[in-house]
N, C-alpha and C positions, 0 to 999 in steps of 0.2 A: 557884263561879261560873264559868258559861261565858263565854269571852271571843268578843265578834261578830266574825266575820270581814269585813275592810273590802271594801268593793265595787270592783270593777275599774276603773281610772280612765278615764276617755271620751276622753282626749287618747292612748290607745294604739289606732291601728287595728287593726282585723282583719286577720291574714295570709291572703293568697290561697291558694287551693289550687294544688299543684302539678299541671300538666296532663301526668299520665304518658303520656296517651294521643297528646299531640302531640311527644313527645320523640323525636326521629330516632334510629333503631337506630344503632349504630357499624357500618361496612363494613369487612370485612377489607383490610387494606393489603398491597400487593405489596412484597415484601422480597427482594432478589436474590441468588441463592445465595453469591455471594462474599461477601455481609455476614455471613453465618453459617458458610461453609466456606472456610477457608483454603487460598490456594494450594498445591500440593503441588510439591515440590523433585523436579526431573526431570533428573538428571545426565546421561543418554544425549541427551534432546532439547537442553541446552544443549552438550554436544560438537559433536553435528552442525552446530547453527548456529554455532558456534565456528568449524567447519572449513569452513562455508558463507562466512563473513564473511573468513575467511583467503584462501580460493580467489580471491573476488571483488577484494580487496586487491590478489593477487598478480596478477591478469588485468589490473587496472587500472595497477600499477605497471610491467608489461612493457610497454603500450601507451605509457605517459609515457616510458618509456626509448628507445622506437622512433621516436615520431612528436614527442616534445617536449612538455612540459607545457600550452604554450596550444594547441596544435592538437588532442591527444588528449583534454583537457577539454572541447572544443567540441564532441563528439559527443553525442548523447542517450544512446545505449546506455552509455557511459562514466560520464555525468552517473547515470544509474539504476543503474549497479552501484556507484558510489559510495554512493548512498544506501541500496541494499540491503545494502551491507558494513556500515554505520552501525547499521541496522535490525536484523541479525542478530546483531551483537555486543550491542547492549542487551538483545535477546530472550535470548541466551543468559544473560546477567548475570542476567536476571529469571526463567528457570527453573532455575538453580543455586541462587538464595537462599534461597527461591523469593519472587516478586512476582507482582502482577497482570499480565496480557499488556498489550503495547501495543495502542492503539485499532486497532479493525478497520479504519477510515477510513485510517489511515497504513499499515498493512500491506497493504492492499489495493491502495493506491495504487502502491507501490513494485512489488509483484508485477505490476501491469497494466504498468508501464513497462518492465521487463526482458522480461516476456512479448512485448509490443509490438514491441519491438527486435528480438529473434530472430524474430519472424515477417517482419518486413520485411527483415531481411538474408536470411534463407533464401529467401524469397520474391520479392524483386526485386533483391538485389544481391550475391548468392553467384555469380551467373553472368553477370555483366555483362561487357561488353567495351568498352573495357579493364577489367581486374579490379578490384574495389573493394578497395581499402585504406585503411586510416586514416593512413597515412604519406605519402600523395601519390604513390608511387612508381606507376609505369606498368606494370612488369615484374610478372608474377602471382607469388604468394609460392609457394614451394616446399613440399611437403607436411614438416610438423615444424620446418620454417623458423620463426625467432621470430614473423615478423609473422602466419603461418598459424595457429600456436599461440595467439597473442593474440587472433585473430579467433574462433576456436573455445573459448576459454575465455570470452570476454564475450559470445558470441551462442548457446552452447551448453550447456556445462558449467553455468554460472552459472545461466540462467534455467531448466535442468532441475532443479538443486537448490532453488531457491525453489520449483517447482511442488511436486515432492515433501514439502517442509515443509508446505505448504499443505495437499496432500492427505492425509497420514499423520502429522501431529503439531500441527495447528491445529483447533479446535475448529470444526463447522460452523454455518451460519446466523447468521455475526457482520456481514457484507456487506450493503448496503441500496441499492437502485438511487437514493435520493436523494442518495448520496454519489458517484456516478459524474459528476454536473456539476463538482463540486469537484476529481474528478481530472483533468479536462481543462484547467484553468487552467494547471499546469505545462506540458503538450505545446504549448498558445496562447502562452505566455511564450518557450517556446523558438522557435517559428515568427517571432515578432517579433524575436529575436534573430538568426536566422539572415538575414531579409529585411533588417534594419536595417544590418546588416554587408554584405549582399551576397556572403555566403560561399558557395562551392560545394563543400559536405562531401557533399551527396547528389546523384545525377544528377537524381533526380526533382523536386529543389528548387532546382535551379541557375537563378537569375534571368538570368545572362548568357548561357545557352544556350537558354533558351526563354521568358525574358521574364515581366513580373509576372503577366500574365493567366494564362498556362498555368500557371504556378508555383503561384498563389493556387487555381486550381482543383485541383491535385493537391494541395495543402494542405486542401482543404474535404473531399476526397474521405476523406482520410487521418483527417481529424479525426471524420469520420462512422464509419469503420471503428475507431476508437479507442474511441467511445463506444458502437459496437453490442459491441465486446469486453467493454466494462466492464458491460454489461447481462447478457450471456452469462457472466462470471466471476460476477456476483452470482447468475444464476438456478442455475450450477453450485454454487454455495456452498450453496444452501438444497437442492439436491436429493440433494447427496451425503452419505452417511452420516457421522456425526461419529465420526472416531478415538477422541477423547476426550470425558471427561463433565465435566471441570472446566477451566477457563481454564488456559493455560499461558502 
């Protein structure tokens, strides 16, 4: 005897059809190279950056010994060199371990500061009368004298070492123009520091000698020059060939 098949209950609704045509296709997602490729240990890069950090620290220490901590650390180039020493020391550690590189927004800012300090010194201060010194002395520093040596280390050797690290050891196309506005915050804060204390550290920013109007005009021109230098640095970073293919 055949058992009859029970009917389908009416309370079970019909399942809707799957709209295959309306299902969106999955798009490929961007995966950074550093997510799949580990940073490479680069001992020679680490050694170069360690030596650069030691050179910067030696220049700052010599200037502090000659001018005193309060006066020496009031100069823009000395502050920028301190920042560069710290950045180079951390970068050396990351190249040795290895670890991912520091953000380009940080390394680019420090590079800009020491380069601007070098350009200002060699273009505006190196041949002034009376001669520019960070100790406040009016006598010209003799060659290979301690003050002359400190000026050359801070304004020539250290910036040159930083530029060579950027050109030869750092991947290209990491800087962006949108970062340039943020890089100006530190020079702006330094200008406020000078004007608030009426410090006569630089001849072109001497309020007592030129008044606030002339000093602010010079500061505005200097600020525009710094922003133009940041834009130029960013453009060169995208135009230059990359010396490495991985992040250092």
